[in-house]
KOLTOR-949092 format. One record per residue (C-alpha): residue number from 1; residue in one letter; x, y, z. Coordinates in steps of 0.2 Angstrom, whole numbers, plus 5000, padded with zeros to 4 digits. Layout:
% residues N
finu:lose:px:py:pz
NUM:a:X:Y:Z
...
***
This chain:
% residues 653
finu:lose:px:py:pz
1:m:5000:5000:5000
2:s:5006:5017:4996
3:v:5012:5029:5009
4:e:5006:5047:5008
5:s:5017:5062:5008
6:v:5015:5074:5024
7:f:5019:5089:5013
8:p:5002:5096:5014
9:q:5002:5097:5033
10:l:5020:5102:5033
11:e:5018:5116:5020
12:a:5006:5125:5031
13:l:5020:5126:5045
14:l:5034:5132:5034
15:p:5030:5151:5034
16:h:5032:5151:5053
17:v:5050:5144:5054
18:q:5068:5150:5049
19:k:5075:5143:5033
20:p:5060:5134:5027
21:i:5069:5130:5011
22:q:5079:5116:5020
23:y:5063:5106:5022
24:v:5057:5106:5005
25:g:5068:5094:4995
26:g:5069:5093:4976
27:e:5088:5096:4975
28:l:5097:5094:4959
29:n:5102:5075:4958
30:s:5089:5070:4971
31:t:5079:5054:4968
32:v:5061:5050:4972
33:k:5056:5032:4967
34:d:5039:5024:4966
35:w:5035:5018:4984
36:d:5025:5003:4978
37:a:5038:4998:4965
38:c:5051:4994:4979
39:d:5051:4981:4992
40:v:5066:4987:5003
41:r:5065:5006:5009
42:w:5078:5015:5018
43:a:5077:5032:5027
44:l:5095:5039:5029
45:m:5098:5052:5042
46:y:5113:5063:5046
47:p:5108:5069:5064
48:d:5111:5087:5062
49:a:5104:5102:5052
50:y:5102:5101:5034
51:e:5116:5113:5031
52:v:5128:5102:5039
53:g:5120:5085:5034
54:l:5117:5088:5015
55:p:5136:5089:5010
56:n:5140:5073:5021
57:q:5149:5061:5009
58:g:5144:5046:5019
59:v:5126:5048:5017
60:m:5127:5055:4999
61:i:5136:5039:4994
62:l:5124:5027:5003
63:y:5109:5036:4996
64:e:5115:5034:4978
65:v:5122:5016:4980
66:l:5104:5010:4987
67:n:5094:5020:4974
68:e:5104:5013:4960
69:r:5097:4996:4965
70:e:5082:4989:4957
71:g:5067:4988:4969
72:v:5076:4998:4983
73:l:5072:5016:4988
74:a:5082:5027:4999
75:e:5077:5044:5005
76:r:5085:5057:5017
77:t:5080:5065:5033
78:y:5089:5078:5044
79:s:5087:5085:5061
80:v:5073:5099:5062
81:w:5077:5115:5071
82:p:5068:5117:5088
83:d:5055:5130:5080
84:l:5049:5117:5068
85:e:5049:5103:5081
86:e:5038:5112:5091
87:l:5025:5115:5077
88:m:5026:5097:5071
89:r:5022:5091:5089
90:e:5008:5104:5090
91:h:5000:5098:5073
92:g:5004:5080:5073
93:v:5017:5081:5059
94:p:5029:5066:5060
95:q:5048:5066:5056
96:f:5049:5066:5037
97:t:5061:5063:5023
98:v:5065:5078:5012
99:d:5063:5068:4996
100:g:5046:5061:4996
101:h:5041:5069:5013
102:r:5036:5052:5018
103:p:5035:5048:5037
104:v:5051:5039:5043
105:k:5041:5026:5053
106:a:5034:5019:5036
107:f:5052:5014:5031
108:d:5060:4997:5034
109:v:5077:5004:5040
110:f:5081:5020:5048
111:g:5100:5022:5045
112:v:5109:5036:5056
113:s:5126:5041:5051
114:f:5136:5048:5066
115:s:5152:5057:5063
116:t:5152:5064:5081
117:e:5144:5058:5097
118:l:5136:5075:5099
119:g:5122:5070:5088
120:y:5115:5057:5100
121:t:5101:5068:5107
122:n:5096:5073:5089
123:l:5094:5054:5087
124:l:5081:5053:5101
125:t:5072:5069:5094
126:a:5070:5060:5077
127:l:5064:5044:5085
128:d:5051:5053:5095
129:l:5045:5064:5081
130:s:5043:5048:5070
131:g:5032:5039:5083
132:i:5046:5025:5085
133:p:5048:5020:5103
134:l:5065:5027:5110
135:q:5070:5010:5118
136:a:5074:4996:5105
137:r:5066:4983:5116
138:d:5049:4992:5115
139:r:5048:4991:5096
140:t:5037:4979:5086
141:v:5038:4971:5068
142:d:5030:4987:5061
143:d:5044:4999:5067
144:p:5059:5002:5056
145:i:5076:4994:5060
146:v:5086:5008:5068
147:m:5104:5006:5062
148:a:5119:5016:5067
149:g:5134:5019:5056
150:g:5148:5032:5054
151:h:5164:5034:5065
152:a:5155:5036:5081
153:a:5147:5019:5078
154:f:5164:5010:5082
155:n:5158:5013:5100
156:p:5139:5012:5100
157:e:5137:5007:5118
158:p:5131:5024:5124
159:i:5116:5022:5112
160:a:5114:5003:5114
161:d:5097:5005:5121
162:f:5091:5016:5107
163:i:5097:5007:5091
164:d:5093:4990:5085
165:c:5110:4987:5077
166:a:5126:4995:5071
167:v:5137:4993:5056
168:i:5155:4998:5058
169:g:5167:5002:5044
170:d:5163:5006:5026
171:g:5145:5006:5021
172:e:5144:5003:5002
173:q:5144:4984:5002
174:a:5136:4982:5020
175:v:5120:4992:5016
176:l:5118:4980:5000
177:e:5120:4964:5010
178:v:5108:4971:5024
179:t:5096:4975:5010
180:d:5096:4957:5003
181:i:5093:4950:5021
182:i:5078:4961:5024
183:r:5071:4957:5006
184:a:5072:4939:5009
185:w:5065:4940:5026
186:k:5050:4951:5020
187:a:5048:4939:5005
188:e:5046:4924:5017
189:g:5032:4934:5026
190:r:5043:4941:5040
191:p:5045:4925:5050
192:g:5050:4926:5068
193:g:5046:4945:5068
194:r:5059:4958:5072
195:e:5069:4946:5083
196:e:5072:4934:5068
197:l:5077:4948:5056
198:l:5090:4955:5069
199:f:5096:4937:5072
200:r:5099:4935:5053
201:l:5109:4952:5052
202:a:5119:4947:5068
203:r:5124:4930:5061
204:t:5134:4938:5047
205:g:5147:4943:5059
206:g:5146:4961:5051
207:v:5131:4968:5060
208:y:5131:4972:5079
209:v:5115:4969:5088
210:p:5117:4976:5106
211:g:5101:4967:5112
212:f:5110:4950:5109
213:y:5124:4954:5121
214:d:5124:4955:5140
215:v:5137:4967:5149
216:e:5143:4961:5167
217:y:5150:4973:5178
218:l:5163:4971:5192
219:p:5160:4979:5209
220:d:5171:4994:5206
221:g:5161:4999:5191
222:r:5173:4992:5177
223:i:5166:4980:5164
224:g:5169:4962:5169
225:r:5164:4954:5152
226:v:5152:4956:5137
227:v:5144:4940:5132
228:p:5132:4935:5118
229:n:5115:4929:5126
230:r:5110:4918:5112
231:s:5119:4905:5102
232:g:5124:4908:5084
233:v:5129:4926:5088
234:p:5147:4930:5086
235:w:5158:4935:5101
236:r:5166:4949:5091
237:v:5159:4959:5076
238:s:5170:4964:5062
239:k:5171:4981:5053
240:h:5168:4982:5034
241:t:5182:4987:5022
242:v:5179:4991:5004
243:m:5194:4986:4993
244:d:5197:4994:4976
245:l:5188:5012:4977
246:d:5189:5013:4958
247:e:5174:5000:4958
248:w:5164:5012:4969
249:p:5165:5029:4961
250:y:5152:5037:4972
251:p:5144:5050:4972
252:k:5142:5050:4953
253:q:5128:5063:4954
254:p:5132:5073:4970
255:l:5117:5082:4977
256:v:5116:5101:4975
257:p:5109:5110:4990
258:l:5094:5122:4989
259:a:5099:5132:5005
260:e:5117:5137:5009
261:t:5127:5123:5017
262:v:5144:5122:5026
263:h:5153:5116:5010
264:e:5148:5123:4993
265:r:5159:5112:4982
266:m:5160:5095:4974
267:s:5170:5083:4984
268:v:5180:5067:4978
269:e:5187:5055:4990
270:i:5205:5052:4983
271:f:5210:5038:4996
272:r:5203:5030:5012
273:g:5213:5026:5027
274:c:5230:5033:5034
275:t:5245:5025:5041
276:r:5254:5040:5047
277:g:5250:5034:5065
278:c:5245:5050:5074
279:r:5240:5042:5091
280:f:5226:5054:5094
281:c:5217:5051:5077
282:q:5203:5039:5077
283:a:5199:5041:5059
284:g:5216:5036:5054
285:m:5216:5021:5065
286:i:5199:5014:5061
287:t:5200:5016:5042
288:r:5216:5007:5039
289:p:5223:5001:5027
290:v:5227:5014:5014
291:r:5217:5012:4998
292:e:5220:5025:4984
293:r:5208:5029:4970
294:s:5218:5029:4954
295:i:5222:5045:4945
296:t:5211:5041:4931
297:g:5197:5035:4943
298:i:5198:5052:4951
299:g:5198:5061:4934
300:d:5182:5053:4929
301:m:5173:5056:4945
302:v:5178:5074:4944
303:d:5172:5076:4926
304:k:5156:5067:4929
305:g:5153:5077:4945
306:l:5156:5094:4938
307:k:5144:5090:4923
308:a:5131:5084:4935
309:t:5132:5099:4947
310:g:5139:5115:4940
311:f:5150:5117:4956
312:e:5165:5128:4953
313:e:5176:5120:4966
314:v:5182:5103:4968
315:g:5188:5096:4986
316:l:5201:5082:4985
317:l:5196:5073:5001
318:s:5205:5061:5012
319:l:5213:5061:5029
320:s:5229:5068:5022
321:s:5226:5072:5004
322:a:5244:5077:5000
323:d:5250:5059:5004
324:h:5242:5052:4988
325:s:5256:5044:4979
326:e:5251:5054:4963
327:i:5245:5070:4971
328:g:5256:5081:4960
329:d:5250:5074:4944
330:i:5232:5074:4950
331:a:5233:5093:4955
332:k:5242:5097:4939
333:g:5231:5087:4928
334:l:5215:5094:4935
335:a:5221:5112:4935
336:d:5226:5110:4916
337:r:5210:5102:4912
338:y:5199:5115:4919
339:e:5210:5131:4917
340:d:5197:5139:4905
341:d:5183:5135:4916
342:k:5191:5143:4932
343:i:5187:5128:4943
344:g:5196:5129:4959
345:l:5204:5114:4968
346:s:5206:5112:4987
347:l:5214:5101:4999
348:p:5205:5102:5016
349:s:5221:5101:5027
350:t:5239:5099:5021
351:r:5253:5091:5031
352:v:5267:5102:5033
353:d:5280:5089:5027
354:a:5269:5085:5012
355:f:5267:5102:5006
356:n:5276:5110:4992
357:i:5274:5125:4982
358:d:5272:5117:4965
359:l:5256:5108:4973
360:a:5250:5124:4981
361:n:5252:5133:4964
362:e:5242:5120:4955
363:l:5228:5121:4968
364:t:5226:5140:4967
365:r:5230:5142:4948
366:n:5211:5143:4943
367:g:5203:5147:4960
368:r:5206:5160:4973
369:r:5221:5160:4985
370:s:5212:5157:5001
371:g:5222:5154:5017
372:l:5233:5138:5019
373:t:5230:5127:5034
374:f:5243:5116:5043
375:a:5240:5105:5058
376:p:5256:5103:5069
377:e:5244:5098:5083
378:g:5257:5100:5096
379:g:5267:5116:5101
380:s:5282:5108:5107
381:e:5294:5095:5099
382:r:5292:5084:5114
383:i:5273:5083:5113
384:r:5273:5080:5094
385:k:5284:5064:5098
386:v:5271:5059:5111
387:i:5257:5060:5098
388:n:5268:5054:5083
389:k:5266:5069:5073
390:m:5283:5070:5065
391:v:5285:5088:5060
392:s:5299:5098:5066
393:e:5297:5117:5070
394:e:5311:5119:5056
395:d:5299:5110:5043
396:l:5285:5121:5048
397:i:5295:5138:5047
398:r:5302:5132:5030
399:t:5285:5128:5023
400:v:5277:5144:5029
401:a:5292:5154:5022
402:t:5289:5147:5005
403:a:5270:5151:5006
404:y:5273:5169:5012
405:g:5287:5171:5000
406:n:5275:5165:4985
407:g:5262:5178:4989
408:w:5251:5170:5002
409:r:5246:5181:5016
410:q:5236:5171:5028
411:v:5241:5154:5036
412:k:5231:5145:5049
413:l:5239:5133:5062
414:y:5229:5120:5071
415:f:5234:5113:5088
416:m:5226:5102:5102
417:c:5226:5106:5120
418:g:5225:5092:5134
419:l:5236:5079:5125
420:p:5243:5065:5136
421:t:5258:5071:5147
422:e:5256:5089:5141
423:t:5262:5103:5153
424:d:5258:5122:5152
425:d:5275:5124:5144
426:d:5271:5113:5129
427:v:5255:5124:5126
428:l:5264:5140:5128
429:q:5276:5135:5115
430:i:5262:5137:5102
431:a:5264:5156:5105
432:d:5283:5155:5101
433:m:5279:5145:5085
434:a:5267:5158:5079
435:t:5279:5172:5083
436:r:5292:5164:5073
437:v:5280:5161:5059
438:i:5275:5179:5058
439:q:5294:5185:5060
440:k:5299:5174:5045
441:g:5284:5179:5034
442:r:5288:5197:5037
443:e:5305:5194:5032
444:v:5302:5184:5016
445:s:5287:5194:5010
446:g:5295:5211:5015
447:s:5278:5216:5021
448:n:5270:5218:5039
449:d:5253:5214:5031
450:i:5252:5195:5035
451:r:5242:5185:5047
452:c:5244:5169:5056
453:t:5228:5162:5065
454:v:5231:5149:5079
455:s:5216:5138:5081
456:i:5214:5126:5096
457:g:5204:5111:5099
458:g:5203:5101:5115
459:f:5209:5083:5114
460:v:5196:5070:5117
461:p:5203:5052:5119
462:k:5194:5040:5107
463:p:5191:5022:5106
464:h:5202:5011:5095
465:t:5217:5023:5096
466:p:5233:5021:5107
467:f:5226:5035:5118
468:q:5210:5025:5122
469:w:5218:5022:5140
470:a:5223:5040:5142
471:p:5216:5052:5155
472:q:5207:5067:5148
473:l:5211:5085:5154
474:s:5197:5092:5164
475:a:5188:5108:5158
476:e:5195:5119:5171
477:e:5213:5114:5168
478:t:5210:5116:5149
479:d:5203:5134:5151
480:a:5217:5139:5163
481:r:5230:5133:5150
482:l:5222:5141:5136
483:a:5220:5158:5146
484:k:5239:5158:5149
485:l:5242:5155:5130
486:r:5230:5169:5126
487:d:5238:5181:5138
488:k:5256:5177:5130
489:i:5250:5180:5113
490:r:5241:5196:5117
491:g:5255:5202:5128
492:d:5267:5201:5112
493:k:5268:5220:5107
494:k:5278:5216:5091
495:y:5269:5201:5084
496:g:5253:5198:5094
497:r:5242:5209:5082
498:s:5246:5198:5067
499:i:5242:5182:5077
500:g:5223:5177:5077
501:f:5218:5166:5092
502:r:5203:5154:5091
503:y:5199:5141:5104
504:h:5184:5132:5111
505:d:5182:5131:5130
506:g:5185:5114:5138
507:k:5167:5110:5142
508:p:5160:5102:5126
509:g:5176:5092:5126
510:i:5171:5083:5142
511:v:5154:5079:5136
512:e:5161:5072:5120
513:g:5173:5062:5131
514:l:5159:5055:5141
515:l:5150:5049:5125
516:s:5165:5043:5116
517:r:5172:5031:5129
518:g:5155:5028:5138
519:d:5147:5011:5140
520:r:5128:5007:5141
521:r:5125:5016:5157
522:i:5128:5032:5148
523:g:5111:5029:5139
524:a:5102:5035:5154
525:v:5111:5051:5154
526:i:5108:5054:5135
527:r:5090:5051:5138
528:a:5088:5062:5153
529:v:5097:5076:5143
530:y:5085:5074:5129
531:e:5070:5074:5140
532:d:5077:5090:5148
533:g:5077:5098:5131
534:g:5095:5094:5125
535:r:5096:5096:5106
536:f:5110:5101:5093
537:d:5124:5098:5106
538:g:5137:5101:5093
539:w:5131:5120:5091
540:r:5138:5132:5104
541:e:5121:5141:5105
542:h:5111:5126:5109
543:f:5124:5116:5120
544:s:5122:5117:5139
545:y:5136:5110:5149
546:d:5126:5112:5165
547:r:5112:5102:5159
548:w:5123:5087:5154
549:m:5132:5088:5171
550:n:5116:5088:5181
551:c:5108:5074:5171
552:a:5124:5064:5172
553:e:5125:5066:5191
554:k:5107:5060:5193
555:a:5108:5046:5180
556:l:5125:5039:5185
557:a:5123:5039:5204
558:p:5114:5022:5205
559:f:5129:5014:5197
560:g:5142:5022:5208
561:v:5152:5030:5194
562:d:5152:5048:5188
563:v:5158:5060:5174
564:d:5176:5060:5180
565:w:5177:5041:5180
566:y:5173:5041:5162
567:t:5184:5056:5156
568:t:5199:5061:5168
569:r:5202:5043:5173
570:e:5217:5033:5166
571:r:5213:5015:5161
572:a:5224:5000:5165
573:y:5229:4987:5152
574:e:5218:4973:5160
575:e:5202:4984:5159
576:v:5189:4977:5147
577:l:5184:4992:5137
578:p:5166:4995:5131
579:w:5171:4992:5113
580:d:5183:4978:5115
581:h:5170:4966:5106
582:l:5169:4977:5091
583:d:5184:4972:5079
584:s:5192:4987:5070
585:g:5206:4975:5065
586:l:5219:4984:5076
587:d:5227:4972:5088
588:k:5224:4978:5106
589:d:5241:4973:5112
590:w:5249:4983:5097
591:l:5238:4999:5103
592:w:5245:4996:5121
593:e:5263:4995:5115
594:d:5260:5011:5105
595:w:5253:5019:5120
596:q:5269:5015:5130
597:d:5279:5022:5115
598:a:5270:5038:5117
599:l:5274:5039:5136
600:d:5292:5036:5131
601:e:5291:5049:5118
602:t:5296:5037:5104
603:e:5291:5040:5086
604:v:5284:5027:5074
605:e:5286:5028:5055
606:d:5273:5027:5042
607:c:5270:5008:5037
608:r:5266:5013:5019
609:w:5285:5016:5015
610:t:5293:5005:5029
611:p:5291:4987:5035
612:c:5274:4982:5043
613:f:5273:4985:5062
614:d:5259:4972:5064
615:c:5245:4983:5069
616:g:5234:4968:5064
617:v:5223:4976:5051
618:c:5229:4968:5035
619:p:5229:4950:5040
620:q:5214:4951:5052
621:m:5203:4959:5039
622:d:5211:4951:5024
623:t:5215:4967:5017
624:a:5230:4975:5010
625:i:5238:4992:5007
626:q:5233:4998:4989
627:i:5243:5012:4982
628:g:5250:5018:4966
629:p:5259:5026:4957
630:t:5250:5020:4942
631:g:5262:5030:4931
632:k:5246:5037:4921
633:k:5243:5055:4918
634:l:5226:5064:4916
635:l:5224:5068:4898
636:p:5214:5084:4892
637:l:5196:5080:4890
638:t:5190:5079:4872
639:v:5194:5095:4863
640:k:5180:5108:4864
641:n:5169:5114:4850
642:a:5178:5101:4838
643:g:5161:5095:4832
644:p:5155:5077:4836
645:t:5167:5065:4842
646:p:5167:5047:4836
647:a:5158:5035:4848
648:s:5173:5024:4850
649:s:5185:5037:4857
650:g:5175:5040:4873
651:h:5184:5048:4888
652:s:5202:5046:4888
653:h:5208:5035:4903
***
C-alpha cells in the first residue's frame, strides 16, 4: 500500500519557521522512487541540520548506492530545528524525509550516520517525532530497524538502548548485504518477527545487535565481560572494508543543496585510510589500510561530478590528501583540464611535510588564493613525539616561509590542548611558534601585512586508538592553560596583532569524552538530557554543559560512577573497554605498545613506506595497502567545439 506524503500538513507550518527551504527537498540529483515498486526502503539520516548534513559524503554515497538498485528506495532526513519541532508536535506532523516527505516510521530501515557523538540527542528527537519507541526493546515488527553507522558507531554502547543494530566500517557493500537479508525475510512473510530479522543480520558477523549481548560489571564499576546471550551470535563483530575504490566511484551525481550549506563544492574522496599513525586520530586508526583511488578514477569522477552539478570548486578529500602517491599529477592534471572553466581545487588540510609550492600553485591556479591550513597539533617538539606527529618546527617554518614568499598572506595553524603528558610549557610554545611564523613571513615577503591564525581544539581520547587508555584533561585545567596562552599571545607587542587566536572552552570536550568512551550506562544520561530539552549539542548556542552535568550526576548515581570516572580517569591494560568486542582490525596489544611508546616519546614511521608494524589490520581483515603510482597522467578532456566525436573514443583514461 502506498504511503502518503505529509507535505500538505508540513507546508502550512513552513511560513512560521526560519530557513523553510531546508525542508522542501527537490535538490538537483535527488531521487524520488515509486514507493510501491520497491520492496526494501531506507530512510537515511545525518543527525544534524540540513546545512551540515546535506554535504556529508557518507550519506550521499549510500543514498546513491541504494537508489541505483532495482526495487530499493532510499530517502534522506535531517534534524529539524527546535522551531519546527515545536510546530510538528503541535500539529501532529511526524519526522519526514526531504525527498518524498514520507513519514520515517513507514520505512524498513532508519539508518543514522554519526560522525560525532554530539548527535545522540538529535537521534532521540527524530525517533520520538517519528513515533518510533525510544527504547529498542519496545519496538514491534511494524517499526523500522534503527541502524547506526559512521565513525562514532565504532563504540555504539552509549546508544545501545536506542538502536537495533550498528554497522562499523565502510557502508557501500554493507548496506547492500543488509538489503538482501531484509528482502528475503520480507518475501518469506517476516517469519519470527523483528527478533528473527535481527538474528539473521547478527549472524553475518558484520552487524552488531546490542540486544544479543549482555554486559557484566565488576563491583568497582569496570566491565567484567561482554557475552552473547543467544547461540549463533558471534563473540566479536568485524568492520567492513571496501577494497578497490575505483569500483565504487560514488557519488556520481552529487546533490546540489537548495539552502546554503557548510561546503559549497563537489568533493571526491581520493583515498581512504591513513597510516601516518597519529596516536590521537581515530579516523586514521579505524580506516586502515590505505586504499588509493587511481588518478584516472579521480579524473572520471571529477568530470562526471562537475557536469552533474555545476559546482566551481572541487575538494580532494581524504585524511591527508597530499599523501596520495600521485597528488602532484592529480593537481596539475585537473588544473590543466579546467583552466578555462576557472574550476578551483582544494585540499581540506595539508601536512606540513607533504606540502610543496608546486602543489600549492596548481591548487590555486584557477581558483582564489584562500589561506593555507597546517596542523602541527602540538606546540612543542616533545609533545609532537608523544602524539607521533613527526613535524619539526624547522619543517613548519620552512614551509610557511615558502608560502609567504610566494604571495600567500594568511596561514592557519591547528593545535590541540590537553594531550597526554602535556604541560603548560608545551602549550605556551604554540605562541613562540606563531611568533616565529610571523617573523619569518615578514622577512620573506617584505611586508607587515600578513596573518597567522592559531586555532585550538580540546583533545578527546577516542576508542580504537593508542590514547583510548589516556586520562582526559578537565575542563577547568583546559581553560586555565588556554588563558595563559591567550595572555602570552596578546602580550606580544611586536607580533601579537598579527596572530589570530581561536579556541573552544573545555566544556564540550568533556561531554564528547563522556560519550566517546562511555558504556551502556551512559544511555540513561543521554535520555535524561534529551527529556530536559537537549538538542543540537554540537552547536555552541544550543549546548548546555550544566544540563549534561546535572543529568549525568542523577543518572549515574545508582551505578556508583561519575563523569570523571569516564573522562579524566586513566585506564589500565587489563580493563575490558566497552568496545573491545567490536573489531576494528587493530590488535589491542599493538595499541597498548604504541601507548607505551607515546609515554616514552618514541616515534613510529608510516608503514606505507617501511616494513609492517603488525598493527593487525591487514591479516585480520584480509585486506592490504593499495597504492600507486599507476604511472598514468590525466589527459585533456575531448577538445571543445571540435564537432561530434566518434563514439569509439569516449573519455581518455
